[in-house]
N, CA and C atoms as an extended XYZ file, in Angstrom:
192
Properties=species:S:1:pos:R:3:atomname:S:1:resname:S:1:resid:I:1 pbc="F F F"
N        95.514      -50.297       37.542 N   UNK     1
C        94.069      -49.947       37.261 CA  UNK     1
C        93.928      -48.686       36.693 C   UNK     1
N        93.113      -48.702       35.727 N   UNK     2
C        92.725      -47.580       34.815 CA  UNK     2
C        91.538      -47.058       35.553 C   UNK     2
N        91.385      -45.574       35.155 N   UNK     3
C        90.287      -44.725       35.483 CA  UNK     3
C        88.843      -45.535       35.201 C   UNK     3
N        88.704      -46.133       34.001 N   UNK     4
C        87.652      -46.876       33.752 CA  UNK     4
C        87.131      -47.920       34.624 C   UNK     4
N        88.203      -48.704       34.951 N   UNK     5
C        88.078      -49.859       35.843 CA  UNK     5
C        87.541      -49.374       37.285 C   UNK     5
N        88.190      -48.355       37.700 N   UNK     6
C        87.832      -47.637       39.097 CA  UNK     6
C        86.476      -47.250       39.099 C   UNK     6
N        86.035      -46.560       38.166 N   UNK     7
C        84.499      -46.138       37.936 CA  UNK     7
C        83.563      -47.506       37.937 C   UNK     7
N        83.989      -48.351       37.114 N   UNK     8
C        83.160      -49.709       37.088 CA  UNK     8
C        82.987      -50.308       38.400 C   UNK     8
N        84.199      -50.451       39.071 N   UNK     9
C        84.058      -51.057       40.255 CA  UNK     9
C        83.243      -50.363       41.352 C   UNK     9
N        83.290      -49.002       41.308 N   UNK    10
C        82.687      -48.191       42.262 CA  UNK    10
C        81.123      -48.117       41.934 C   UNK    10
N        80.681      -48.230       40.724 N   UNK    11
C        79.335      -48.439       40.223 CA  UNK    11
C        78.763      -49.715       40.600 C   UNK    11
N        79.592      -50.659       40.472 N   UNK    12
C        79.033      -52.126       40.972 CA  UNK    12
C        78.823      -52.189       42.299 C   UNK    12
N        79.568      -51.539       43.197 N   UNK    13
C        79.399      -51.663       44.650 CA  UNK    13
C        78.330      -50.678       44.976 C   UNK    13
N        78.369      -49.567       44.718 N   UNK    14
C        77.328      -48.462       45.222 CA  UNK    14
C        76.026      -48.349       44.276 C   UNK    14
N        76.131      -48.861       43.163 N   UNK    15
C        74.912      -48.634       42.230 CA  UNK    15
C        75.102      -47.619       41.260 C   UNK    15
N        74.370      -47.793       40.235 N   UNK    16
C        74.389      -46.465       39.133 CA  UNK    16
C        73.712      -45.311       39.684 C   UNK    16
N        72.813      -45.205       40.617 N   UNK    17
C        72.192      -43.990       41.020 CA  UNK    17
C        73.051      -43.281       42.017 C   UNK    17
N        74.005      -43.791       42.694 N   UNK    18
C        74.717      -43.223       43.783 CA  UNK    18
C        76.165      -43.248       43.785 C   UNK    18
N        76.760      -43.947       42.936 N   UNK    19
C        78.287      -43.925       43.054 CA  UNK    19
C        78.988      -42.706       42.551 C   UNK    19
N        78.481      -41.783       41.789 N   UNK    20
C        79.066      -40.519       41.331 CA  UNK    20
C        78.894      -39.545       42.427 C   UNK    20
N        77.770      -39.418       42.957 N   UNK    21
C        77.457      -38.620       44.037 CA  UNK    21
C        78.343      -38.888       45.210 C   UNK    21
N        78.600      -40.258       45.547 N   UNK    22
C        79.347      -40.631       46.634 CA  UNK    22
C        80.757      -40.169       46.343 C   UNK    22
N        81.249      -40.406       45.210 N   UNK    23
C        82.507      -40.187       44.799 CA  UNK    23
C        82.788      -38.541       44.816 C   UNK    23
N        81.891      -37.689       44.625 N   UNK    24
C        81.994      -36.255       44.763 CA  UNK    24
C        81.803      -35.724       46.142 C   UNK    24
N        81.136      -36.543       46.989 N   UNK    25
C        80.904      -35.858       48.312 CA  UNK    25
C        81.698      -36.481       49.540 C   UNK    25
N        82.051      -37.728       49.488 N   UNK    26
C        82.566      -38.416       50.672 CA  UNK    26
C        84.117      -38.213       50.533 C   UNK    26
N        84.540      -37.552       51.812 N   UNK    27
C        85.978      -37.086       52.176 CA  UNK    27
C        86.506      -38.205       52.917 C   UNK    27
N        87.805      -38.423       52.422 N   UNK    28
C        88.781      -39.581       53.016 CA  UNK    28
C        89.980      -38.967       53.284 C   UNK    28
N        90.271      -39.409       54.727 N   UNK    29
C        91.570      -38.898       55.213 CA  UNK    29
C        92.726      -39.446       54.499 C   UNK    29
N        92.521      -40.739       54.141 N   UNK    30
C        93.776      -41.443       53.270 CA  UNK    30
C        94.015      -40.728       52.250 C   UNK    30
N        93.186      -39.985       51.605 N   UNK    31
C        93.344      -39.229       50.216 CA  UNK    31
C        93.710      -37.692       50.499 C   UNK    31
N        94.062      -37.507       51.629 N   UNK    32
C        94.557      -36.015       52.018 CA  UNK    32
C        93.198      -35.156       52.309 C   UNK    32
N        92.082      -35.677       52.824 N   UNK    33
C        91.034      -35.023       53.129 CA  UNK    33
C        90.225      -34.574       51.914 C   UNK    33
N        90.382      -35.504       50.760 N   UNK    34
C        89.703      -35.244       49.483 CA  UNK    34
C        88.847      -36.275       49.209 C   UNK    34
N        87.795      -36.211       48.366 N   UNK    35
C        87.003      -37.053       47.678 CA  UNK    35
C        87.741      -37.908       46.653 C   UNK    35
N        87.097      -38.836       46.283 N   UNK    36
C        87.625      -39.871       45.279 CA  UNK    36
C        87.935      -38.955       43.824 C   UNK    36
N        86.865      -38.185       43.571 N   UNK    37
C        86.821      -37.431       42.367 CA  UNK    37
C        87.995      -36.441       42.459 C   UNK    37
N        88.212      -35.803       43.544 N   UNK    38
C        89.157      -34.663       43.701 CA  UNK    38
C        90.492      -35.298       43.607 C   UNK    38
N        90.720      -36.608       44.292 N   UNK    39
C        91.956      -37.277       44.187 CA  UNK    39
C        92.328      -37.494       42.881 C   UNK    39
N        91.452      -38.209       42.020 N   UNK    40
C        91.752      -38.618       40.792 CA  UNK    40
C        92.101      -37.453       39.972 C   UNK    40
N        91.250      -36.361       40.064 N   UNK    41
C        91.503      -35.050       39.302 CA  UNK    41
C        93.078      -34.583       39.732 C   UNK    41
N        93.534      -34.773       40.977 N   UNK    42
C        94.766      -34.230       41.325 CA  UNK    42
C        95.862      -35.128       40.782 C   UNK    42
N        95.563      -36.255       40.237 N   UNK    43
C        96.626      -37.061       39.768 CA  UNK    43
C        96.864      -38.407       40.663 C   UNK    43
N        96.254      -38.664       41.515 N   UNK    44
C        96.294      -39.751       42.481 CA  UNK    44
C        95.923      -40.986       41.685 C   UNK    44
N        96.854      -42.161       41.691 N   UNK    45
C        96.580      -43.146       40.812 CA  UNK    45
C        95.353      -44.007       41.228 C   UNK    45
N        94.485      -44.194       40.302 N   UNK    46
C        93.191      -44.990       40.586 CA  UNK    46
C        93.365      -46.195       41.657 C   UNK    46
N        94.499      -46.739       41.465 N   UNK    47
C        94.693      -47.980       42.408 CA  UNK    47
C        94.780      -47.547       43.889 C   UNK    47
N        95.245      -46.297       43.940 N   UNK    48
C        95.328      -45.739       45.302 CA  UNK    48
C        94.007      -45.350       46.016 C   UNK    48
N        93.341      -44.720       44.905 N   UNK    49
C        91.982      -44.101       45.294 CA  UNK    49
C        91.095      -45.324       45.602 C   UNK    49
N        91.317      -46.345       44.733 N   UNK    50
C        90.418      -47.531       45.085 CA  UNK    50
C        90.681      -48.177       46.493 C   UNK    50
N        92.006      -48.199       46.956 N   UNK    51
C        92.453      -48.692       48.038 CA  UNK    51
C        91.636      -48.030       49.354 C   UNK    51
N        91.661      -46.646       49.142 N   UNK    52
C        91.039      -45.792       50.186 CA  UNK    52
C        89.386      -46.032       50.250 C   UNK    52
N        88.901      -46.241       49.087 N   UNK    53
C        87.332      -46.504       48.769 CA  UNK    53
C        87.122      -47.831       49.723 C   UNK    53
N        87.805      -48.834       49.286 N   UNK    54
C        87.753      -50.140       49.738 CA  UNK    54
C        87.773      -50.161       51.332 C   UNK    54
N        88.689      -49.293       51.874 N   UNK    55
C        88.862      -49.328       53.471 CA  UNK    55
C        87.623      -48.609       53.903 C   UNK    55
N        87.218      -47.451       53.330 N   UNK    56
C        86.125      -46.590       53.812 CA  UNK    56
C        84.808      -47.230       53.771 C   UNK    56
N        84.654      -48.183       52.780 N   UNK    57
C        83.390      -48.868       52.502 CA  UNK    57
C        83.449      -50.114       53.313 C   UNK    57
N        84.488      -50.457       53.829 N   UNK    58
C        84.697      -51.902       54.383 CA  UNK    58
C        84.230      -52.898       53.683 C   UNK    58
N        84.702      -52.892       52.316 N   UNK    59
C        84.472      -54.004       51.390 CA  UNK    59
C        85.259      -55.260       51.736 C   UNK    59
N        84.625      -56.386       51.349 N   UNK    60
C        85.365      -57.658       51.492 CA  UNK    60
C        86.594      -57.877       50.746 C   UNK    60
N        87.486      -58.671       51.224 N   UNK    61
C        88.731      -58.893       50.583 CA  UNK    61
C        88.579      -59.130       49.219 C   UNK    61
N        87.566      -59.771       48.751 N   UNK    62
C        87.347      -60.203       47.241 CA  UNK    62
C        87.253      -58.892       46.329 C   UNK    62
N        86.872      -57.874       46.871 N   UNK    63
C        86.600      -56.458       46.128 CA  UNK    63
C        88.212      -55.690       46.163 C   UNK    63
N        88.987      -56.213       46.796 N   UNK    64
C        90.243      -55.425       46.865 CA  UNK    64
C        90.827      -55.402       45.319 C   UNK    64
């Protein structure tokens, strides 16, 4: 997964007005107590960040 795909998926799930804010403020234990943005900036692969987001948001299997 590329960064562009990650951001497109997050926008599709949370909406244009909210997805960036959520990514910058919601801390996830699975990412070492970092936000999605912090994890990506630290070099965590987007696929791994998406897996944490998927779990945190309790998305359906079809969004995996």
